[in-house]
Structure formats: structure tokens, C-alpha cells
C-alpha positions in Angstrom: 3.6 -27.5 -7.6 0.9 -25.8 -9.7 -2.1 -24.4 -7.9 -4.3 -26.5 -10.2 -2.9 -29.6 -8.6 -3.8 -28.8 -5.0 -6.8 -30.1 -3.1 -9.4 -27.7 -2.1 -11.3 -27.1 1.1 -14.7 -25.7 -0.1 -16.5 -23.6 2.4 -19.4 -21.2 2.2 -19.6 -17.9 3.8 -18.1 -18.0 7.3 -19.9 -15.9 9.9 -16.8 -14.4 11.6 -16.4 -11.0 13.2 -13.5 -8.9 12.0 -12.1 -5.4 12.5 -9.5 -3.2 11.0 -6.7 -4.4 13.3 -4.7 -3.1 16.2 -1.4 -3.6 18.0 1.1 -2.1 15.5 4.1 -4.3 14.9 6.4 -1.3 14.9 6.5 0.3 18.3 5.0 3.8 17.9 7.8 6.5 18.1 7.2 9.5 20.3 9.2 12.7 20.8 10.2 15.5 18.5 8.5 13.9 15.5 5.1 14.8 17.1 5.8 18.5 17.6 7.3 19.6 14.3 6.0 22.5 12.3 4.3 19.9 10.0 2.3 18.6 12.9 -1.1 20.0 12.0 -4.2 17.8 12.2 -5.4 16.7 8.8 -8.7 15.1 7.8 -8.2 11.6 6.5 -9.2 11.0 2.9 -12.3 8.8 2.9 -10.6 6.4 0.6 -7.8 5.6 3.0 -7.9 2.1 4.5 -8.8 1.7 8.2 -6.1 2.4 10.8 -4.8 5.6 12.3 -7.8 7.8 12.9 -6.3 11.3 12.7 -3.2 11.0 10.6 -0.6 13.8 10.8 2.6 14.5 9.0 4.5 14.6 12.3 3.4 11.2 13.6 3.4 7.4 12.9 0.7 5.9 10.7 -0.5 2.3 10.4 -3.1 1.0 7.9 -4.9 -2.3 7.4 -6.8 -4.0 4.6 -10.4 -2.7 4.4 -13.0 -5.3 5.5 -16.2 -5.9 3.4 -17.9 -3.3 5.6 -15.2 -0.8 4.7 -15.5 -1.4 0.9 -13.4 -4.6 0.6 -14.6 -8.0 -0.6 -15.6 -11.1 1.4 -12.6 -12.3 3.5 -10.7 -9.0 3.2 -9.2 -7.4 6.3 -9.9 -10.3 8.7 -6.3 -10.7 9.8 -5.7 -8.5 12.9 -3.0 -7.9 15.6 0.1 -8.5 13.4 2.9 -9.0 15.9 6.5 -9.9 15.0 8.9 -11.6 17.3 12.2 -10.4 16.0 14.2 -12.7 18.2 12.7 -15.9 16.8 11.8 -14.4 13.4 8.1 -15.4 13.9 4.8 -13.7 13.5 1.5 -14.0 15.4 -1.7 -13.1 13.6 -5.2 -13.2 15.0 -8.7 -13.8 13.6 -7.9 -16.4 10.9 -9.6 -19.8 11.3 -7.5 -22.9 11.1 -4.0 -21.4 11.1 -2.7 -23.5 14.0 -1.9 -21.5 17.1 -1.7 -18.2 15.2 2.1 -18.5 14.9 3.8 -18.1 11.5 7.4 -19.3 11.2 9.9 -18.3 8.6 10.1 -20.6 5.5 13.5 -21.9 4.5 13.1 -22.4 0.8 15.1 -25.3 -0.7 18.5 -24.2 -1.9 17.6 -25.3 -5.4 14.5 -23.1 -5.5 14.5 -20.0 -7.7 13.0 -17.5 -5.3 15.3 -14.6 -4.3 17.2 -15.0 -1.0 15.6 -11.8 0.4 12.1 -13.0 0.0 10.8 -13.3 3.5 7.8 -15.7 3.7 6.2 -17.4 6.7 3.7 -20.2 7.2 1.3 -21.3 9.9 1.3 -24.8 11.5 0.0 -27.6 9.3 -1.7 -29.4 12.2 -3.3 -28.6 15.5 -3.8 -31.1 18.3 -7.3 -31.6 19.6 -7.5 -29.8 22.9 -10.4 -31.7 24.3 -10.3 -35.2 25.7 -7.4 -37.6 25.6 -7.4 -38.3 21.8 -4.4 -36.2 20.9 -5.9 -36.1 17.4 -4.1 -33.9 14.9 -6.5 -31.6 13.0 -5.3 -30.5 9.5 -5.0 -26.8 9.2 -5.4 -24.5 6.2 -2.4 -23.4 4.3 -1.7 -19.8 5.2 1.3 -17.8 3.9 2.6 -14.4 5.2 5.1 -12.2 3.5 7.0 -9.4 5.3 9.5 -6.7 4.6 11.1 -3.9 6.7 13.4 -1.1 5.6 17.0 -1.2 6.8 16.5 1.7 9.1 13.4 0.1 10.6 11.1 3.0 9.9 8.7 1.4 7.4 7.4 -2.1 6.9 4.5 -4.2 5.6 3.0 -7.7 6.1 0.5 -9.6 4.0 -1.2 -12.9 4.8 -3.4 -15.0 2.5 -4.7 -18.6 2.3 -5.5 -20.7 -0.8 -7.9 -23.1 0.9 -11.2 -21.5 -0.4 -12.8 -21.6 -3.8 -13.5 -17.9 -3.3 -10.7 -15.6 -2.1 -9.7 -16.7 1.3 -9.7 -14.7 4.6 -6.6 -12.7 5.1 -5.3 -9.2 5.3 -2.4 -6.8 5.2 -0.9 -4.0 7.2 1.7 -1.3 6.3 3.1 1.5 8.3 5.7 4.2 8.9 7.4 5.1 12.1 7.7 8.7 12.9 7.2 11.8 10.8 7.4 12.9 7.2 8.4 16.4 6.0 6.8 16.8 2.6 8.5 19.0 0.0 6.5 21.9 -1.4 8.2 22.0 -4.8 10.2 19.9 -7.1 10.0 16.2 -7.9 11.4 13.1 -6.4 12.2 9.6 -7.8 12.1 6.4 -5.8 13.0 2.8 -6.5 13.1 -0.6 -4.8 11.5 -4.1 -4.9 8.0 -5.5 -5.0 7.1 -8.8 -3.5 3.6 -10.4 -3.6 1.4 -13.4 -2.7 -1.2 -14.6 -5.2 -4.5 -16.3 -4.3 -7.4 -17.3 -6.6 -11.2 -17.1 -7.0 -12.4 -20.2 -8.7 -9.4 -22.3 -7.6 -7.3 -23.0 -4.6 -3.6 -22.7 -3.9 -1.1 -19.9 -3.5 1.8 -18.4 -5.6 4.4 -15.7 -5.1 5.5 -12.9 -7.3 8.5 -10.5 -7.4 9.4 -7.4 -9.4 11.2 -4.2 -9.6 9.4 -0.9 -8.8 9.9 2.8 -9.4 7.8 5.7 -8.3 8.0 9.5 -8.9 6.2 12.4 -7.2 5.6 15.9 -8.5 5.3 17.9 -5.2 4.2 21.1 -7.1 1.5 19.8 -9.3 -1.3 18.9 -9.4 -2.5 21.8 -7.3 -5.2 19.5 -5.8 -2.7 16.9 -4.5 0.6 15.8 -5.8 1.0 14.0 -9.1 2.2 10.4 -8.5 3.4 7.9 -11.0 4.6 4.3 -10.4 5.5 1.2 -12.2 6.1 -2.5 -11.3 8.3 -4.2 -13.9 10.2 -7.5 -14.5 7.6 -9.6 -12.6 8.4 -13.2 -12.0 5.9 -15.8 -10.7 6.8 -18.7 -8.3 4.9 -21.7 -7.0 4.4 -22.3 -3.3 7.8 -24.1 -3.1 9.7 -21.2 -4.7 10.1 -22.7 -8.2 10.0 -20.2 -11.0 6.9 -20.7 -13.2 7.0 -17.5 -15.1 7.4 -19.3 -18.4 4.2 -21.2 -17.8 2.3 -17.9 -17.3 3.9 -16.2 -20.3 3.1 -19.2 -22.5 -0.6 -19.2 -21.5 -0.8 -15.4 -21.8 1.0 -15.4 -25.1 2.8 -12.3 -24.0 5.3 -11.1 -21.5 3.8 -10.2 -18.1 2.9 -6.5 -18.5 4.0 -3.7 -16.1 1.6 -2.6 -13.4 1.2 1.1 -13.8 -0.3 3.8 -11.5 -3.0 5.9 -12.9 -1.9 9.6 -12.8 -4.3 12.2 -11.6 -5.1 14.8 -9.0 -6.3 14.2 -5.4 -4.3 11.1 -4.6 -2.2 12.4 -1.7 -2.9 13.9 1.7 -1.0 16.4 3.9 0.0 13.6 6.2 2.0 11.9 3.4 -0.5 9.2 2.4 -1.3 8.2 -1.1 -4.1 6.1 -2.6 -4.8 5.5 -6.2 -5.6 3.0 -9.0 -3.3 0.6 -10.9 -3.7 -1.2 -14.2 -1.9 -3.1 -16.9 -2.4 -3.6 -20.6 -1.2 -6.0 -23.2 -0.1 -4.8 -26.6 -1.9 -6.5 -29.4 -0.6 -7.3 -32.9 -2.7 -4.5 -34.4 -1.1 -1.9 -32.1 -4.0 -1.6 -29.7 -4.0 -2.4 -26.0 -6.1 -4.9 -24.2 -6.8 -4.3 -20.5 -5.3 -7.1 -18.3 -5.1 -6.1 -14.6 -6.9 -3.5 -12.4 -6.7 -2.6 -8.8 -5.6 -0.1 -6.2 -2.4 1.0 -4.4 -1.9 2.4 -0.9 1.2 4.1 0.3 2.8 6.3 3.0 5.8 8.6 2.8 8.3 8.8 5.6 11.4 10.8 6.6 12.7 14.3 6.9 13.2 14.5 3.2 10.3 12.1 2.3 13.1 9.6 1.5 11.1 6.4 2.0 7.8 5.1 0.8 6.0 1.9 1.9 2.8 0.5 0.5 0.6 -2.3 -0.8 -0.9 -3.0 -4.3 -3.9 -5.2 -4.8 -4.7 -6.2 -8.4 -6.8 -8.8 -10.1 -6.8 -10.4 -13.5 -8.2 -13.4 -15.4 -5.9 -16.4 -15.1 -4.8 -17.3 -18.7 -4.0 -20.9 -17.5 -7.5 -21.9 -16.3 -11.0 -21.1 -17.4 -13.1 -19.3 -14.9 -10.3 -18.5 -12.5 -9.3 -15.0 -11.3 -5.9 -14.1 -9.8 -5.6 -11.7 -6.9 -2.0 -10.4 -6.5 -1.4 -8.6 -3.2 2.1 -7.1 -3.2 4.1 -4.9 -0.9 6.8 -2.4 -1.7 9.5 -0.4 0.1 11.2 2.3 -2.0 14.0 4.7 -1.4 14.5 8.2 -2.8 17.3 8.2 -5.3 18.1 4.5 -4.7 18.5 4.0 -8.4 21.2 6.6 -8.8 
């Protein structure tokens, strides 16, 4: 169902304490990867999200969404302690109010839904039983959704959690990480490809949606001299309601245009010696007179992994005005896992 048809729980500013997160949900790998020739201490770029304090090319790295204190907005980065139970295909997430017992269970979308089969989404409990007295009263909980993806080799993964129960952007967060080292090439270029999956929440309205897309990325390891050149693009995006029904046509009709590609801004200084990358993203809509009108803007965060820098994992956060409703802004938080040469 459309997000416009959902009821809203309107809350003011909640005085909660949050932190950047802990307890990685990939077990930290130790061994040869921490004693390679690449294993020199590097100084983290100040624009990197919270997480691993002294990132190195030869070690695992985990990052979390910045909180308001770290440069995010209200509600960002509150989700902490992402832990996955692989046996039961469940997550636990701490520090989000009214998400049941902090347990997120895998959603089995209806067979008739349009969302891809590999879209891994989880939801928290809808009710929580009063723990005081003998009433056994069920307390309605907020609608939280978590999306997750892990590479086939298990070395990179991300998780994103959002809620649509606030008029402003709700409390949530993300984490992304690599297991083990990266060996960064010193020359040449590399191309990467894979998929993009996202959850969308709103400022000025409630509800949640999902998005999918194709993604490519390329890195010039020789130039710029002040950090590698990085380009990336998210294409063929489709939008789904909370039940997995494709509503792309509704968005396109309101926008009076196809959904544009999200594109990385190319420039120096976006990468670190530890294999981390942070930069800006945007999209533009072609007008009838040949000019371009800005549509989306935001940031991307990524980490390279592997002996040949063969994997990259990351998160993109972008916002735009919702063409379907006056006074509503969409925040799309998407994760990606890309492989070098996967499109060959």
C-alpha cells in the first residue's frame, strides 16, 4: 500500500542516547592479513563515518551511520550492536525504541509480489506484551524494516534499518564492513558491478518503501595523485511498497520522467590508504530544452576488500523531493556489494 495511506505516530524529539555502534556482525579475522606489507597505520579521513579507529589496509574495518553529533541528522546512527543469527536467519539490533524485543525476522514476501527473490528484508515484532502486572496487554510497536546483504565469500556485508513511524525521519542506522585485508593496486584501473538495494523513509510523511537497481563502479588507481579517481552509477531503479509491489510507474508518472541514475561526483581526495572511499552522489533530470534539473543529492561510503581489491561494499544515502506529495522529502538509504570484473 502507498505510504500516503499509512497512519502516523507523531512524536517530537526523543531524548535518547546513541553511539556509533559496536559488536561487528562479521567475526573479525586475524592472522596473516594483519602482518602484510600493506599493514601500515594510516590516519582516518575526518569524513569517514564512526567505527574502526585506526583503519589499516591489512585489517578488517567496520563503519556505522554518523549520529547527529558526528554530522548526521536527528535520528541517524541510533541503531547499534547489529548481530545476525545465521542459523535462524534473524537479526538483533539495539537502541531503537518500540521495535519489540530487538529481534528482526526475515520477511517472506507474497509469491505474487514483484520484489526480487534475493531481496533480504527483515521486520521487528508488531506487538510487545506488557511486562508489568498481570494484564498481558499487547503494546503496538513501530514498523521497523532492516535490509541485509552479504557477499558469497562472506568477506563483505551491510545492514540498514529504518522506521516510517515519525513525521520526521525516524531513528535508525546502518553498518557496512569488510573482513580481512585489501591490497590496493598502484597503477591501472578496475571496473566493478553488482546490485543496489535500498529502504526509503520520509520527512513530512510516514511509511516505508524499498528500491532496487543495478550498479557499476570504476577506480583509477594512478590518478588523481591526491587519492584515486572513483566513478559510480546506480541505474534501472525500481520502487516497491512495503509489501513488495512494484510502484515504479506511480513514481515515474508523478515525476514525468524516468527515475534518473544516481552518479558519483568525480574528484580527488576521496580514498584512503586503507581502502576506504567517501564522496558525493547526485542525479539530474533532463529537461525539454536540453538543460538538467537537480533531483537527488547525498553521500556514498565504501570499503575495498581482497588481495586484488576484488570486492567493494558500501552505502549510499540520498534525498529528494517526493513528486507524489507536496512538502514530503524522500530519504533513500541503499547498500551495494560489487565485484571486480563481474560484468565481463
